[in-house]
Structures are given as structure tokens and as C-alpha cells.
C-alpha positions in Angstrom: 118.8 102.3 120.6 122.4 100.7 119.7 125.4 103.1 120.6 126.5 103.0 117.8 126.1 101.8 114.2 129.2 99.5 111.7 129.2 101.5 108.3 128.2 98.2 106.5 125.0 97.8 108.5 124.2 101.8 108.2 125.2 102.1 104.3 122.4 98.6 103.7 120.0 100.6 105.4 119.8 103.4 103.8 120.6 101.2 100.7 117.2 99.4 101.9 115.4 102.7 102.0 116.5 103.8 99.1 119.0 106.5 100.3 121.8 107.5 98.9 125.3 108.5 101.4 127.0 111.6 100.1 130.0 110.9 98.8 131.8 113.4 101.3 130.3 111.6 104.1 131.6 109.0 103.1 135.5 110.3 102.6 134.9 112.1 105.9 134.3 108.6 107.3 137.3 106.6 106.0 139.2 109.7 107.2 138.5 109.0 110.7 138.9 105.5 110.2 142.4 106.1 108.9 143.1 108.8 111.7 142.5 105.9 113.8 144.7 103.3 112.1 147.7 105.8 112.0 147.4 105.6 116.1 146.6 101.3 115.7 147.8 99.3 112.8 145.0 97.0 112.6 142.8 95.1 109.3 139.4 96.4 108.6 135.8 95.5 107.7 132.8 97.5 106.8 132.0 97.4 110.5 134.6 97.2 111.9 134.5 100.6 111.5 131.7 102.6 113.7 130.2 105.7 114.3 128.0 106.2 118.1 124.7 108.3 118.2 127.2 111.3 118.5 128.3 111.4 114.5 131.8 110.2 116.2 134.0 107.9 114.0 135.9 105.1 116.5 137.9 101.3 114.6 136.0 98.4 116.8 138.2 96.9 119.2 138.0 93.5 118.0 139.4 95.0 114.5 142.7 92.2 114.5 145.8 93.4 114.7 148.0 94.2 111.2 150.7 95.4 108.9 150.2 99.3 107.8 150.7 97.9 104.1 147.2 95.6 105.2 145.6 97.9 106.9 146.3 100.3 104.1 144.5 97.8 101.8 141.9 97.5 104.2 140.8 100.9 104.7 140.9 101.2 100.6 138.1 98.9 100.3 136.0 99.8 103.5 136.2 103.3 101.0 135.2 101.8 97.9 132.3 100.5 99.5 131.3 103.5 101.3 132.1 105.7 98.0 129.5 102.5 96.1 126.7 103.4 98.5 127.1 107.0 96.9 126.4 106.9 93.4 127.4 109.0 90.8 129.5 111.8 91.1 132.1 110.8 92.9 135.7 112.7 92.6 137.6 111.0 90.3 140.9 111.8 92.3 138.9 109.4 95.0 137.8 106.5 92.4 141.6 106.3 91.6 142.1 105.2 95.1 140.5 102.8 94.4 141.1 101.6 91.3 144.0 101.9 92.3 144.0 98.9 95.2 141.8 96.9 92.4 144.6 97.0 90.0 147.0 95.6 92.2 149.0 98.7 92.2 151.5 99.6 95.2 149.3 100.4 97.5 149.6 103.8 99.3 151.0 104.0 102.5 148.4 105.4 105.7 149.9 108.9 105.7 148.8 108.8 101.6 145.7 107.6 101.6 145.0 110.1 104.9 146.6 112.7 103.0 144.7 112.4 99.6 141.4 111.9 101.6 141.6 115.0 103.2 142.4 117.0 99.5 139.3 115.7 98.3 137.3 117.6 101.0 138.9 120.9 102.0 137.6 122.7 103.1 136.8 120.1 105.5 134.2 120.5 108.6 134.1 118.0 110.9 131.1 119.5 113.3 129.0 118.9 110.2 129.9 115.7 108.8 129.3 114.3 112.3 125.9 115.7 112.8 124.7 114.2 109.7 126.6 110.7 110.9 124.7 111.7 113.9 121.3 111.9 112.2 121.9 109.5 109.6 122.7 106.5 112.8 118.8 107.7 114.5 117.5 106.8 110.9 118.9 103.5 111.7 116.3 103.0 114.0 113.7 103.2 112.2 112.0 100.3 109.8 111.7 99.8 106.2 109.3 101.6 104.0 106.4 98.6 103.5 107.0 97.4 100.1 104.1 98.3 97.8 101.7 95.1 97.0 102.4 94.2 93.2 98.6 95.6 90.8 97.6 92.5 88.7 97.6 93.4 85.1 94.7 91.8 84.1 92.3 94.2 86.9 94.3 97.3 85.7 93.1 96.9 82.5 89.3 95.8 83.6 89.9 99.1 85.9 91.3 101.2 82.6 88.3 99.8 80.5 85.9 101.1 83.0 87.6 104.7 83.7 87.5 104.9 79.4 83.8 104.2 79.0 81.3 106.4 78.0 80.4 108.4 81.1 76.7 107.5 79.8 76.6 104.2 79.3 77.7 104.2 83.6 75.1 105.8 84.6 73.2 104.0 82.9 74.0 101.1 83.1 72.9 100.8 87.1 69.6 102.5 86.7 68.3 99.5 84.2 69.7 96.2 86.3 67.9 97.3 89.8 64.6 97.9 87.1 62.3 95.5 86.6 61.9 94.4 82.4 58.7 95.1 81.1 57.8 92.5 80.7 58.1 91.2 84.3 55.3 94.5 84.6 51.3 93.5 85.1 48.3 94.8 83.1 47.7 98.3 82.8 44.5 99.3 84.0 43.0 102.6 81.5 40.9 105.2 83.0 37.2 104.6 83.2 36.4 108.1 81.2 32.7 109.0 82.1 30.7 110.9 80.0 28.3 114.1 80.3 25.2 115.3 78.2 22.4 113.9 76.0 25.5 111.3 75.1 25.0 110.5 78.9 21.9 109.0 78.6 21.9 107.3 75.1 25.1 105.3 76.0 23.4 104.7 79.8 20.6 102.6 77.9 22.3 100.8 75.1 24.9 99.7 77.8 21.9 98.8 80.6 19.7 97.0 77.7 15.6 99.0 79.2 15.7 100.4 75.4 12.1 99.7 73.9 11.0 96.1 74.0 11.5 95.2 70.2 8.3 93.5 69.9 6.0 96.5 70.9 4.7 98.6 68.2 4.9 102.9 68.5 2.1 104.7 67.9 2.9 105.7 64.6 3.0 102.0 63.8 -1.0 101.7 65.4 -2.1 104.2 63.4 -0.8 102.6 59.9 -1.9 99.5 60.9 -5.5 100.9 61.2 -5.7 103.0 58.6 -4.8 100.0 56.6 -7.8 97.7 58.0 -10.3 100.4 57.4 -9.8 100.9 53.9 -9.7 97.2 53.9 
């Protein structure tokens, strides 16, 4: 983990994660940077303002020396970047400081900027603000959240259609697809029913062809023929 992080980098990482920098924390960073400029007048870029692991705010030693008026304008530029990261809800008097610089009005000197920023933080709690900054620095080492893959609208429509279909049809279709069709089934053999009693004997003779020979005369027929001959 790095020893400190520039506030420009810190804000970018917050934005990549979809987080906001509370305006109170942004104003506190600008206040402590202003106190550094009161000791040594330099021109600030956003990453010239560093936040250490313990939440302290320092001005980078690589910042170029500048006249106090130029240093004040650069501080307002850093403040504007921090307030943009805060999103909605920034107090009007902080926005007024940025508006004055953007419209080319005579810039406030560093002392007046310091007092105006400090007034927006009353009551100021430096210890709590540093703890928040320390946590933000620790979190800055986290990788950004992975991007959510884009869903093809056509695939989504197909899934919705499947979801909204008749539940009965969803249940039956797989079963129908997995079973063979009626045309593919083999012939079904009927079960043979065995007759019982007298019907069984009659049925057997008819089926096997063992009944009386048509050419053989029965006793009744013979008697009739004999009687006819005698009468003749």
C-alpha cells in the first residue's frame, strides 16, 4: 500500500466504484491544504494535495512556488473538484467560492478562503474527518467492481417468453419429446382367452376339424333308407 494518495486519484477511484465524497470531507481537505499554503505559497494541482494513511492532508513538496493570488486560485480549483465529487447537497456558500473564481471576480486571498471554508465546517471535528480520510485511502487499494456483462435483449425476451408460457405445456412437452410416437410402436398382441365348459369341447372340434365325416351316414339316416326299400 502506498504511503499517501493524491486527492485527484482518490476522487477518481471513488467515482469508479460509484461512491461519493461527502462535501464535509472535501471541504476539510481544502481547509488543511489552505493551511499548508499559508505556510508556503505554491500552485496546486489536485494530486499535489496528498492524504496519508493516517488521514492527514499534506501539500506535495514537488508543487511549484507561486504568488499568493495564484495559489488561492489553484486552491479554489481543487475545492471545485472535490465538491463535484460530492454530488448534490453542497451548501451555497461553498459553491459561491467556486462561482467567484469561474466568473473572473477578484479572488479572495488565502486567509479569507481559509475563514470561509472553516465557517462551513463549524463545528469542525478534525479527528473524525481524518479517520474518514484514512479509511478512504485504505479502500483506494481495492480493485474496482467487475463490470456487469451486458445481456442480449433477444436472449432476455426468449427467457421471458419461456417464463410466461402455460405451465402445463412446459410440463408436457419434455415428456412428449422423450417418448416414442404411436407410429413407431410395434403391434400389440391380444391376450388369448381360453373358453370353459361345454363351449370348450364344441369349440375344440370346430377348430381342429375332427367333427363327423360328411360322407358317413348316421343311424337315423340308415333307418330311413331301409324303410323306404321295404315299402318298394
